[in-house]
C-alpha positions as CSV (number, residue, x, y, z in Angstrom):
1,M,-1.1,12.5,10.1
2,L,-4.7,11.2,9.3
3,Q,-4.9,9.3,5.7
4,S,-8.4,8.6,4.1
5,I,-7.9,5.7,1.4
6,L,-11.3,5.1,-0.7
7,K,-11.1,2.1,-2.6
8,D,-12.1,-1.6,-3.1
9,A,-11.4,-2.6,0.9
10,K,-10.8,-6.2,-0.2
11,Q,-8.3,-5.4,-2.8
12,F,-6.6,-2.6,-0.8
13,L,-6.1,-5.0,2.1
14,S,-4.8,-7.8,0.0
15,D,-2.3,-5.5,-1.7
16,N,-1.4,-3.5,1.6
17,K,2.0,-3.6,3.0
18,K,1.9,-0.7,5.6
19,S,0.7,-1.0,9.1
20,Y,-1.7,1.6,10.9
21,D,-2.5,2.7,14.4
22,V,-6.3,2.8,13.7
23,I,-8.4,1.5,10.8
24,I,-11.9,2.8,10.5
25,I,-14.0,0.6,8.7
26,D,-17.4,1.7,7.0
27,F,-18.6,-1.2,5.0
28,P,-21.7,-0.8,3.1
29,D,-24.4,-3.8,3.1
30,P,-22.7,-6.5,0.8
31,V,-22.2,-9.2,3.1
32,E,-19.2,-10.6,1.0
33,L,-16.9,-8.1,3.0
34,Y,-17.8,-9.7,6.5
35,T,-15.5,-12.2,6.2
36,T,-12.9,-14.2,8.5
37,K,-10.2,-13.2,5.7
38,V,-11.0,-9.4,5.2
39,F,-10.8,-9.0,9.3
40,K,-7.4,-11.2,9.3
41,D,-6.1,-8.7,6.3
42,V,-7.4,-5.8,8.6
43,S,-5.5,-7.4,11.7
44,K,-2.5,-8.0,9.6
45,A,-2.3,-4.3,8.8
46,L,-2.7,-3.0,12.3
47,K,0.2,-1.8,14.5
48,K,0.7,-3.6,17.6
49,G,-1.9,-2.0,19.9
50,G,-3.7,-0.6,17.0
51,M,-7.5,-0.7,16.8
52,I,-10.4,-1.2,14.4
53,V,-13.2,1.2,14.6
């Protein structure tokens, strides 16, 4: 099942309790989204063997 979530990425990731097979990231230009914390939160949200696109 494909689920599309359209909301603030940093807020979603910090509140997220689920895990995902694939996370597709389409960040806009704001540099504050390209942080170590954001990518650590993405990593925590991935299932084992999951991938970021």
